[in-house]
N, C-alpha and C positions, 0 to 999 in steps of 0.2 A: 259885633264888637262889644266889649265890656269896659265899663269905666271903673277903675280901681284907684285906691290911694295907698301909696307906699311911703311911709315916714313923712306924710304930709304932702307928697308930690302926687298930683292928679295925673293919671295916665289913661289913655284909651288904647286897649290892647285887643288882640284877636281872641275871640271866645274859644275855649278848649285848650289853650296853651297853659302850661304850668307857670307858676310865679317866676321861676328862674328863666324859663323860655321867653316869657313876656318881657322881662327886663333885658334879656340878651337881644331880643328883637329890637328893642328901643335903644340899644347901645348904652344902657345905663348900668349893666351888671359889672361890678368892680370898677365902675367909671362914674361915680356919683352916688350910686346905691350899692353898698358893699354887703354881699352875703357870701361869706367864705364857703368853699365847697371842695371836696376831693373826688368823690366818685362820679359826680355829674360831669358830662362832657356834651357840648352842644351838638355833636355829630354821632353820638352813641345812644343806645337805649338807656332809659332810666334804670338805675340800680337801687338807689336809696339806702345804701349800706353804711355810709360814713357818718350820717346824722349831724354833720356840722352845719348844714344849711337850715337849721330850725329857725322858724320865725313865729311871731304871735299873730294870729288872725282873729280879729274881733268877732265874738259870737261863738268861737270854738274853745272849749275849756283847755285843751292840751296844746302845746306847741306843735306846729306842723312842719314837715320837711318841705322846703320850697321847691325842691326838684320834682316832687310828685304830687303837688297840690294844685289842681286846676284853678284858674282864676274864674270869678263869677262877678256879674255886675253888682256894684256897690261894695265889693270887698275892701276892707281896710286892713292893711298889713303893717306891722311894726318889726323892724329888723335890728334895732339898736337899743332897746330898753334893757333894764336891769335883769329881767327874767331871761331874756335871750342871751345876754352877756354871760350869765352864770351857766347856762346850758352849754354854750360854746366852750367855756373854760373846762367843764366836765368832760366833754368829748376830747378836747386837746390833751387833757391829763391822761385819759385812757390810751390815746394813740401813742403817747410818749412813754408809757410804763415800760415797754420792752424795747423801745427804739435805742440803738447804740449811740454813744456819744462820739460819732465819727466825723462831725462837721469839719474839723480842721483838715481831714484827709479825704473827705468825700468830694467826688468830682461834680456833684450837683450843687455844691455850695455857691451861693450867689444867684441861683435861679431855682431854689428849693422852696416849695410852698409850705413844707413842714416848718422850715426855719421862719419863713415870713409870718405864717399864721401863729406859730408859737410866740413870736414877739408881739403880734398885734392882739391876739385873742386868748393866749394861754396863761397859765399861772406862773408866778415868778420863780418858784422852786418846786422840786419834786418832794413828795411825801413818802415815797417808797424807799425801803432799805434792802429789799430782797434783790438777789442777783437778777440781771436781765436775761431773758431767754436767749440761749445760744442756738443759732441756726447756720445754714450753709453760707459760706463766703466765696466770692469770685467764681460763681458757677458759670461754666461755658454753656450757654443755652443753644448756641448754633454759630453760624458763620459771622454774625454781625453783633450779637448782644452778649453782655456779661451781666449776671444777676447776683444780687446780694439779698438773700432771704431775710436777714435780720432787719434790713431797712424798710422792707415792704410793709405798708399799712393796709393791705388787702382792699384797696378801692376797686379792684377788679376791672379797671379800665383796659388793661392789656388783654385780659380774657375776652372782654366784649369786642375789642377791636379785632382780634384774630377771628372771631366768629362772624362778625358783621361786615367787615370791609373786605379783606381778601378771602374770607369764608374758609379758612384753613383750620382754624380751631386747635392750634397746637397747645395752647395754655389752658389750664384749669385750676380750680381750687380743690385741694385734697385735704382730708381729715375734717374734724369738726371743732367748733368752739375755739378756745385759745391754742389749739394744736393746728389750726388751719394754715396752710401754706400754698403758695403758687408753685406749680411744677409743670413741666412738659409731660405729655403722655409717655408712658414707658417705651423706651426705644426710639422716641421721636425727638427731633430738634425743632427749634424755632427757626424755620427756614422758608420764608415766603418772600415775594417780591416787594413787600411793603413792611418788612419786619422792623426796620429801624424807627418806624413811627411810634412803637411802644415806648421808646426812650423819650420821645417828645411829650407824650401824654402822661408819663409816669410823674406824679407830683413830687416825688422824693428821689433819692439817689439809688433806688433799688435796681433800675434797669438803665444801663449806660451802653453807648455804642463803642465797639472796639476801635473804630476809626478815630473818634474824638477823645476817647478816655485819656485823661492826664496830659493832654497836649498843652492846654493853656487855661488859666482861670478865666471864667466867663466875664468877670467885671472888667477885664482888659479889652473885651470885644466890643466893637460897634456893629449893631445890626443895620445893614443897609438893605432897603427893599429892592427886589429884583425879580427876574423871571428865569426859570429853569429853561435851558436851551436844548435839553436832551431829546425832546420830541415836540410835536405840534400842539400838545395839550396846553403849553404855556403856563405851567403851574407857578403860582406866586410863591416866592421864597424870601427869606432873610439870609443875606450873606454875612457870616460872622467874620469880621475883619479886624486885624491888629497888625501893626508894624508893616503896613502895606502888603499884607498877605491874607488870602482867604483861607480860613481854617475849617469852615463847614458851611453847608446849606441846611437850613431848617424851613419847613413849610410855613408860609404866611397865609393866614386865613383869607379866602375869597370865595364866598358862597356861590358865585357865578362861574367859578373855574375849577378849583381843586378842593373845595371845602377847607379842611385843615390838614390835608395829607400830601405826601409826595412819594414816588416810588424810590426804591433803594438805588437803582441805576442812575436815575436823575440826581439824587442826592450826592452820589459819589462823583458826579461829573464836574464838581468844583475843582478836582485835581487837574483838569485840562488847562485851567487858567495859568497856573504856575509850572506846567510840565516842562521837562527838559527839552522837548522837541519844538518849543515855540521858536518861530523865526524872529531874530532880533537884529538883523542887518539887511540893508538893501544890497543887491548884487546884480551884476551884469555879466553876460558871457562875452569874453574877449575874442579876438580874431582866431586864436588857437582853440576855441571851444571850451575854455576853462571858466568856471564861475569865479568872479573877482568881486570881493566886497568893495562897495563904493559908497559915496555920500548920497543923501537923498536928492540933492540938486542934480548930481550927475545921473542918477537913475531916472529922474523925471525927464531930463534932457534926452537920455538914450531912448526911453519909451516914446517920447514925442517925436524924436527924429525918425525912428523906424516907421512909425505909423504915418507920418507926413510924407515920407518917401514913397510908401506904398500907395497912398491916396493920389499922389502926383503921377505915379507911373501906371497904376492899374485901376484907380478909382476906389471909392469906399466900399463898393460891393464885395471886395475880397476880404473885408474885415468882419469878424463875428465876435459875439460876446456870450459868455456863459455866466449867469448870475449865481450867487450863493443864497440858499434859503436860510443861511445863518446871519446874513447881513441885515441891518435895520432897514425900515422903509425909506428913511432919509438917504441912506447909502444907495439903495436900489433906485430911487427916484433920480438921484444924481447920475447913476450909471445909465439909466434910460435916456436922460437928457444928453449925456455925453455921446452915446451911440447915435442919437438923432442928429446932433450937431455935426457929427462926423459924416453922416450920410449912410450909416450902416443900418440895414433892415433885418439882419440875421442875428437873432438872440434867443435865448431860452434859459430856464433855470434847472439846475440839477438838484434832485431831491432823493436822499437815501430813504428806502422803505424797509420796514421790518414787520414784526408782529405787534398787534394790539391786544390788550387784555380785557377790554370792556369795563375797566375801572377808571384808570387815568391814562395809561400808556396808549399812545396813538401810533398808527401805522407809519406816518411820516416822521423821520428822525431829524427834524430841524424845526426851529421855533418860528420861522417866518415864511413857510412855503405859501400859505394863504395870502400873505401880504405881497409876495412876489407876483402871484397870479393876478391879484387885484390891480397891480401896477402894469399889467400887460405882458408879463413874461410867461411864455408857454413852455411846453415840455422841451427839454434840451435835445431830444433824439433827432429832430430834423436838422439841428445844427451839426450834430455828429455825422449824420448822413452826408451833409454837404461837405464836411471836412474829408470824409472818406472818398467822395467823388472828385476831389481836387478843386472844389469851388471856393476854398478859403485859403488865404495866404497868411493871415494874421489873426490871432485869437487872444482876446482879453478874458482872463478867467478869474473869477472871484471864488476863493476857497478851493477845495480839492475834491468835492463830491462828484465832479465830472469823471473821476477815475473809476467810477462804478463799473462793474462787469457789464451791466445793461446799457452803459453809455460808451465811454472810451475804452473801458476794459484795460486800462493802464496808460502810461505816458507815451508808449512807442508810436501810437497813431499820430502824435503831434511832432514827431522828430523831423519830418520833412517840411514843416511850415517855415516860412521866412521869419515870422515874428511870433513869439509867445510871451505874453506879459501876464504875470501872476500876482495877485494881491491876496495874501493868505495869512492866517494866524499861526499855522503849524507847518513843519517840514513834511514833504511828501515826494512821491516820484516826479512830480512836476518840476522840481528843481533841477532834474537831469536834462530837461528839454527847454526850460525857460530861458529866454534871452534877457529878460529883466524881471527881478523879483522884489516885491515890497512887503515888509512885515506890516500887518494891520492889527488893530485893537480887537480884543474879544468883547462880546456883548457886556461883560462885567466891567469894562474899562471905558465905556463911552455913553453918551446920551443918544437916545433914539426910541423908536417904537417898533413893536413886533405884533403881528396878527396871528392869533392861534387858530386851531382847526375849526372853532365855532364862530370865527369872524369877529373876534374881540381884539381890539387894538390895546396894547399894554405898553407901559413905559419902562425903560431901563435907564439907570444912571450909573456913573462911574463909582465903583466900590474901591478899586485899587488903581494905581498908576503904573504902567510898564516901566521897568528900570532901563529901558533903551528908548531911542527915538522911534516912536510909533504913532501912526495917524489912522484915522478911519478911512474906509474905502472912499467915502465921499470927498474927504479932504484931498486924498491923492489924485482922484479923478479930476478935481477942480484944478489942481496944479498942472496936471498933464494937459488938460484942455486949454489952460491959459498959455502954456508953452507952445501949443500948436496954433494959437490964435483963433480958437473956435468961438463962434458967436455965443454970448451968454456966460463965458468963463473968463474971470479976471484973476484967478488964483486964490481969491478969498472964499472962505467957507464958514458960514454961521449956521449951525445945525438947527437953531430955532427958526431962523428965517426960512431955511429949506423946508422945515416941517410945515410952516404956514403956507408956503408956496405949494407944497404937495396937497395940503388940505383944500386949497382953492382950485387946483388944476385937475384933481382926480375925483370924480363924483362919489366914489365909494368912501373916500376919506373926508367928505364934507363935514366940517365942524370938529374934526379930530386933528389935534396937533399936540406937541409936547406939553404945552401949558394947560390944555383943556382936558387931556385924557385922564388925569388923576391917578391916584395910587391903585385903584381897583380896575381901571381900564374902561373902555367904551366900545359898544358894538359898532361895526361898520354900518354905513348908511344903507338903506334899502337897495338891493341889487348888487351889493358888494360881494366879494369872494367869501364863501362860508363853508367851504369843504376842505 
């Protein structure tokens, strides 16, 4: 370790780290100690091209760039004296020489580091009278990104990202000196599974996503911390919310999960929250087999009545449950308690599987498969086999992943059951066979925890509110349990109380609940599910 002083603040930092890295490690960079920077990014190789991060190091005659200057024991650094201030002004003036005056129409306005740093560290007016350099505008770089060459300050973050993270290398710097420009290789497009990250790391308005471009001014957005539910990686995200609508996902830094990245498919999954196929009404199947929209109370009574009748006539052994790996741990814990109180011992979890890429994307395409297994839900195939053999008369289904070809292979296999009760966010084939259907909340609409593929429990909070009457799976199961008179169910549901009960009841979740897990998440206890 090395002891250094930065603007009078004494720090003990890791030997061999650069000044910027050391301050970033300590959580002080731009959070108490301000060293503006463009080209440096905590998860990319050092470039040293923008020169904005110059600082004065005692004992060295010239100013040093903080991004590429290793710390040493006894180092004394000054980041805000007059010499440094003048150097920053000079760098900012050069960066603005050819930058277009696009701020009123630029989609980056409000989150543009060129705007912010020009105000904080730049000169008050331009000294140039020559015309600004004219370059390409609105360049279609590929399926996801639009490029404005005139706005580019050549920090080369996008170039390094494509080379280092997806390792596709579509972007490069062409020409030399003041003729240098970012381009794709001839005949190539910027088209990789992580391409939209270049818009996140671009400090100016040069790279923008086609999906978010000109949708809404960013100062109207509230960034709500959340978790991407596209796969079991559990990437941390900010949900950009305005007018009770999610406009975008952006990666939220978590060095233990996704660094500062998110895949394009996961990023675009925000559209599922407000999609047209969301279930928004409770329904029951009448005597003629027609789906009839009904009130929540009537749907609860219908579900409770059908289940109670079967328990009385055939016993709880004919009732089975299939859990959803998209539901929170609190919902799944309540489901487990419900089945236990009912007397059913047949249950499993349905998990969609696909391809993994070795970067972030995981094989399991649900955010809480590991949590479901840690709560005791096994594979759903034995449940399906029992349905096929005629051993099940009633099925409670959370979500619709059970329709997988490797499981039910469609809803027809459930057509002969006495009772099918579905709790789901979106419409599916299950509505053709369900006797009672309940709309439930998406992970972005409720409190809860999810466990990713590495066994890390992470918290979700409501970012938006459904425009219809919607409850969590746990709330609905609590009501059905109360209507049936099941032990331990009185119709009330407090997610925080359930979370603490889960923490106390399941060893893998010891010490983990909604209040203790924090924004960065916590690993499950030793022996918990971690695959």
